[in-house]
C-alpha positions in Angstrom: 13.4 92.6 144.6 11.8 94.3 147.6 8.8 92.0 147.3 11.0 88.9 147.4 12.2 89.6 151.0 8.7 89.3 152.3 8.7 85.5 151.5 12.0 85.1 153.4 11.4 82.1 155.7 15.0 82.1 156.8 14.7 85.4 158.8 16.9 86.1 161.8 15.5 87.2 165.1 17.3 90.0 167.0 17.0 91.2 170.6 16.1 94.6 169.2 14.1 95.9 166.3 15.6 96.5 162.8 13.5 98.5 160.4 10.6 98.4 162.9 10.6 94.5 162.7 11.8 91.9 165.2 13.0 89.7 162.3 15.5 90.6 159.8 14.4 89.7 156.2 16.1 90.5 153.0 16.1 89.6 149.3 18.8 86.9 149.6 16.6 85.0 152.1 13.6 85.3 149.8 15.7 83.9 146.9 16.9 81.0 149.0 13.3 80.4 150.1 12.2 80.2 146.4 15.2 77.9 145.7 14.3 75.5 148.5 10.7 75.5 147.4 11.8 74.6 143.9 13.9 71.7 145.2 11.0 70.5 147.3 8.7 70.4 144.2 11.3 68.6 142.1 12.1 66.0 144.7 8.4 65.5 145.6 7.5 64.9 141.9 10.5 62.7 141.2 9.9 60.5 144.2 6.1 60.4 144.1 5.4 60.5 140.4 4.8 56.7 140.3 2.4 57.0 143.2 0.3 59.6 141.4 0.4 57.7 138.2 -0.9 54.6 140.1 2.1 52.5 139.1 2.9 51.0 142.5 -0.2 49.6 144.2 -0.1 47.7 147.5 -1.6 44.2 146.9 -2.3 41.0 148.8 -3.6 37.6 147.8 -5.2 35.3 150.2 -6.7 31.8 149.8 -9.6 31.1 152.2 -10.1 27.4 152.0 -13.3 27.1 153.9 -16.4 29.3 153.3 -20.1 29.1 154.0 -22.1 27.2 151.3 -24.3 29.5 149.3 -26.4 29.8 146.2 -25.8 32.5 143.5 -27.6 33.5 140.4 -25.3 32.6 137.5 -26.4 35.5 135.3 -26.0 38.1 138.0 -22.5 36.7 138.8 -21.6 36.6 135.1 -20.9 32.8 135.1 -20.7 31.9 131.4 -19.5 28.5 130.1 -19.8 28.7 126.3 -19.8 25.5 124.3 -20.1 24.2 120.7 -19.6 21.3 118.4 -16.7 21.6 115.9 -15.0 19.4 113.3 -11.4 18.3 113.2 -10.5 21.6 111.5 -12.0 23.5 114.4 -14.9 24.5 112.2 -18.2 25.4 113.9 -21.2 23.4 112.8 -24.9 23.4 113.5 -25.4 20.2 115.5 -29.2 20.2 115.2 -30.4 16.8 114.0 -26.9 15.3 114.5 -26.2 15.5 118.2 -28.6 16.5 121.0 -27.1 18.8 123.7 -29.4 18.9 126.7 -28.4 21.0 129.8 -29.8 20.5 133.2 -29.8 22.2 136.6 -29.5 19.4 139.1 -30.8 20.2 142.6 -29.6 17.8 145.2 -30.9 17.8 148.8 -29.4 15.5 151.4 -31.7 13.4 153.6 -30.5 11.5 156.6 -32.6 8.5 155.6 -32.7 8.6 151.8 -29.4 10.1 151.2 -29.0 12.6 148.3 -32.1 13.2 146.3 -31.7 14.8 142.9 -34.2 16.8 140.8 -33.4 17.6 137.2 -34.6 20.9 135.6 -34.3 21.3 131.9 -32.5 24.5 130.8 -32.5 26.4 127.6 -29.5 27.5 125.6 -28.9 29.7 122.5 -26.1 31.5 120.7 -24.1 33.6 123.1 -24.6 36.8 121.1 -28.3 36.5 122.0 -27.6 36.2 125.7 -26.4 38.5 128.4 -22.8 37.6 127.5 -23.0 40.0 124.5 -22.8 42.8 127.1 -19.7 41.4 128.7 -17.1 43.9 129.9 -13.8 44.5 128.2 -11.9 42.5 130.8 -13.6 39.3 129.7 -11.4 37.9 126.9 -12.5 35.1 124.5 -11.0 34.5 121.1 -14.1 33.0 119.4 -17.0 35.0 118.0 -20.1 34.8 120.2 -22.3 33.8 117.3 -20.4 30.6 117.1 -20.9 29.6 120.7 -23.8 28.5 122.8 -24.6 29.8 126.3 -27.2 28.8 128.9 -29.6 31.7 129.5 -31.9 31.3 132.5 -32.7 34.1 135.0 -33.7 31.8 137.9 -30.7 29.4 138.0 -29.4 29.1 141.6 -25.9 27.6 141.6 -23.9 26.5 144.6 -23.5 24.1 147.5 -21.3 21.0 147.5 -21.6 17.3 148.1 -20.3 17.5 151.6 -23.2 19.8 152.6 -26.9 19.5 153.0 -27.5 20.7 149.4 -25.9 21.1 146.0 -27.0 22.8 142.8 -24.8 22.1 139.8 -25.1 22.3 136.0 -24.9 19.3 133.7 -24.4 19.6 130.0 -25.1 16.2 128.2 -24.7 15.0 124.7 -27.2 12.4 123.5 -27.8 10.4 120.4 -31.5 10.6 120.9 -33.9 13.5 121.2 -34.9 14.6 124.7 -32.3 12.2 126.1 -34.3 9.1 125.4 -32.8 5.7 125.9 -31.2 4.4 122.8 -33.3 2.3 120.4 -31.8 1.6 117.0 -35.3 1.4 115.4 -36.5 4.7 116.9 -36.4 7.5 114.4 -35.7 10.0 117.2 -32.3 8.3 117.6 -29.4 8.9 115.3 -27.5 5.7 114.2 -23.9 5.9 115.4 -22.5 4.9 112.1 -24.1 7.9 110.4 -22.1 10.2 112.7 -18.9 8.4 113.4 -18.2 6.4 110.2 -18.3 9.1 107.5 -14.7 10.2 107.9 -15.9 13.2 110.0 -14.6 13.8 113.5 -16.7 15.8 115.9 -15.4 17.5 119.0 -17.2 19.0 122.0 -15.5 22.3 122.6 -16.2 24.2 125.8 -14.7 27.3 127.3 -13.9 28.0 131.0 -12.8 31.2 132.7 -9.4 31.7 134.2 -9.1 34.7 136.6 -5.9 36.7 136.3 -5.0 39.4 138.8 -3.3 42.3 137.1 -2.7 44.9 139.9 -0.9 47.5 137.6 -3.9 47.7 135.4 -5.7 50.7 137.0 -9.1 50.3 135.3 -9.4 46.5 135.1 -7.2 44.7 137.7 -9.1 41.5 137.2 -9.0 39.8 133.7 -11.2 36.9 132.8 -9.4 34.8 130.2 -11.4 32.0 128.5 -9.5 28.8 127.6 -11.0 25.9 125.8 -11.1 22.1 126.2 -11.7 19.7 123.3 -13.0 16.2 123.6 -13.2 13.9 120.6 -16.7 12.3 120.6 -16.7 8.6 120.1 -19.3 5.8 120.2 -16.8 3.6 122.1 -16.0 6.1 124.8 -18.0 7.9 127.4 -16.5 10.7 129.4 -17.6 12.9 132.3 -15.7 16.2 132.7 -15.9 17.9 136.1 -15.4 21.6 136.1 -15.1 23.4 139.5 -15.6 27.1 139.7 -14.3 29.2 142.5 -15.2 32.7 143.6 -12.5 35.5 143.4 -13.2 38.7 145.3 -11.3 41.9 144.7 -11.3 44.6 147.4 -10.1 47.7 145.6 -9.3 51.1 147.0 -8.4 53.8 144.5 -8.9 56.8 146.8 -5.8 58.9 147.5 -7.2 60.7 150.5 -9.2 58.3 152.5 -9.9 54.5 152.7 -12.7 53.5 150.4 -12.7 49.8 149.6 -15.1 48.4 146.9 -15.7 44.7 146.5 -16.2 42.9 143.2 -16.8 39.2 142.6 -15.5 37.1 139.7 -15.6 33.4 139.0 -12.9 31.3 137.5 -11.7 27.7 137.3 -10.1 26.0 140.3 -10.0 22.4 138.9 -10.9 20.4 135.8 -10.8 16.6 135.8 -12.7 13.8 134.2 -13.6 10.2 134.2 -13.2 8.1 131.0 -15.0 4.9 130.3 -13.8 2.7 127.5 -15.9 0.0 125.8 -14.3 -2.7 123.7 -14.6 -2.3 119.9 -16.9 -5.3 119.5 -19.5 -3.7 121.8 -21.6 -0.7 120.8 -22.5 1.3 124.0 -25.7 2.8 122.6 -26.9 -0.7 121.7 -25.7 -2.6 124.7 -26.6 0.1 127.2 -29.9 1.8 127.4 -28.6 5.4 127.7 -27.8 7.3 124.6 -25.5 9.7 126.4 -22.0 9.8 125.1 -20.6 12.8 127.0 -21.4 14.9 130.1 -19.9 18.1 131.5 -20.7 18.7 135.2 -20.1 22.2 136.6 -19.7 22.6 140.4 -19.1 25.4 142.8 -15.8 24.9 144.6 -15.5 25.7 148.3 -13.2 28.5 149.4 -12.5 32.0 148.2 -9.5 33.7 146.6 -9.4 37.2 148.1 -7.4 40.0 146.5 -6.8 43.5 148.0 -5.4 46.5 146.1 -4.8 50.0 147.5 -2.7 53.0 146.7 -0.6 55.1 149.1 -2.6 58.0 150.6 -1.3 61.5 150.3 -0.1 61.7 153.9 1.9 58.5 153.5 3.4 59.9 150.3 4.5 63.0 152.1 5.9 61.1 154.9 8.2 59.2 152.5 9.6 62.4 151.1 9.6 64.5 154.2 12.9 63.2 155.8 14.8 64.0 152.6 13.3 67.5 152.5 14.1 68.0 156.1 17.7 67.0 155.6 18.1 69.4 152.7 16.4 72.2 154.7 19.0 71.8 157.5 21.9 72.6 155.2 20.1 75.4 153.2 18.9 77.0 156.4 22.4 77.1 158.0 24.0 78.3 154.8 21.5 81.1 154.4 21.8 82.2 158.0 25.6 82.4 157.7 25.3 84.6 154.7 22.5 86.7 156.3 24.6 87.2 159.5 27.4 88.6 157.4 25.1 90.9 155.6 23.4 91.9 158.9 26.7 92.7 160.6 27.7 94.9 157.7 24.4 96.8 157.8 24.6 97.2 161.6 28.1 98.6 161.2 26.8 101.1 158.6 24.0 102.2 161.0 26.2 102.6 164.0 29.4 104.1 162.6 29.4 107.0 160.2 30.8 106.9 156.7 34.2 108.5 156.0 32.8 110.7 153.3 30.2 112.2 155.6 32.5 112.7 158.6 33.9 116.2 157.7 30.4 117.6 157.3 29.5 116.1 160.6 32.5 117.6 162.4 31.7 121.1 161.0 28.2 120.9 162.2 29.3 119.8 165.6 31.7 122.7 165.9 28.9 125.2 165.0 26.7 123.6 167.6 29.5 123.8 170.1 30.2 127.5 169.4 26.6 128.3 169.5 26.3 126.7 172.9 29.2 128.8 174.3 27.7 132.0 173.1 24.4 131.2 174.7 26.2 130.5 178.0 28.0 133.9 177.9 24.8 135.8 177.3 23.2 134.1 180.2 26.1 135.0 182.5 
C-alpha cells in the first residue's frame, strides 16, 4: 500500500512540509487515482470502440458534371464489357460460323470544314478467362463463368472524348450475317442465310454485361464494389438495334490513417446511362436483302462527361480524444472534490496526532518533565 500513494494525483498542497514533502499523498488518493484511470479506460473504449473498429467512416459523394476530355487505356483502367451469344434458355453457344461479332475502335476527329471524320480499327476478342479480366480483384462481381464470356483484349486502345469536343474514341461491337462485315449477298458463301438462323425454332440473344459502381463505405478493405448486370437483346432479321452504353469515371479518395491525413485516389468505371435506337422493318421486307449491310445489331460504348467523386476518412486519434475528453473532465471534477474532502479529513486527523500528545503517553511525559524540572533546580542551587 505504501507504493500506491506515490501515484496519488489528488495530492493536497500545504503551506508547510509534511513528511519532508510539500504535497500530502496517501494510499487513499492512490486508490482513487487508479479508480479514475479505470473509468477513463472503460469510457474511452466504450465511446471509441466503433472508431477503432473502423465502423463509422466520414464520407462524401460529389457529382462533378463537367470535366476535361481525356483518353484512357481500357486495360489499365480495368474497363471490361463482356459479351456472348446465348439461346432462349440462357445457354452459352459458340457463335462461330453462325453469327459474326466484329468489334471496332472508332477514332473521330472533328474538322471545321469536313466535320467529324471517323477511322475504324479492328479489335480482337477472346474468352475472358484468357484476358486480363481473369486477374480481376474480389470487388469485381459477375455471376457468369469467364470461360463463357468474350472480352476485348488490346493493350493500345485509347478510350475517351465526346461528340461535343474535338475528338472522340469509342468502342463499337457489331453483329453481322457476313464474314468481315461484308455487305449482304444471298449468293455469297461468306454470308449466312437468315432463315438458317432465325427459322429453326432457335432464338438467339446478344447478352452483354456492364459495370455498376456501388459505394460501400463500411467495407474497410473494398469500399467500392463493381457489380456486373446484363442486358439481353433478341436478335431478329426484321429488327435492327443500336444500344448506346455510357461509362463514367468514379474516383475514391480514401484515408485510412488514424494519425495523419493520407489520401489515396483510386479510379473505377461504371455505367451512367444505357439507351438504344430500334429500327423495325415490315415483315414482307428482308433487311439483309433489301439493304446492303449485313449488320443486325450494334453496341456503342462511349465515355460520359463528368466524374463521381467519393471521399472516405476516419477520425484521427486527437479528434477521438476530444470527443471523450469533456466527459472525462466532468467525472474528474467530482472524483477530485470527493477525494480532497476525504483526504482533508484524514489530514486534519494526522495533524492533530502530530501536534497533540496521546492520552496513553501523557503520564510518562509528565514524569519526564518533572525530572527535568527538578534537575534544573538542583543545577541552579549549585551555581549559587
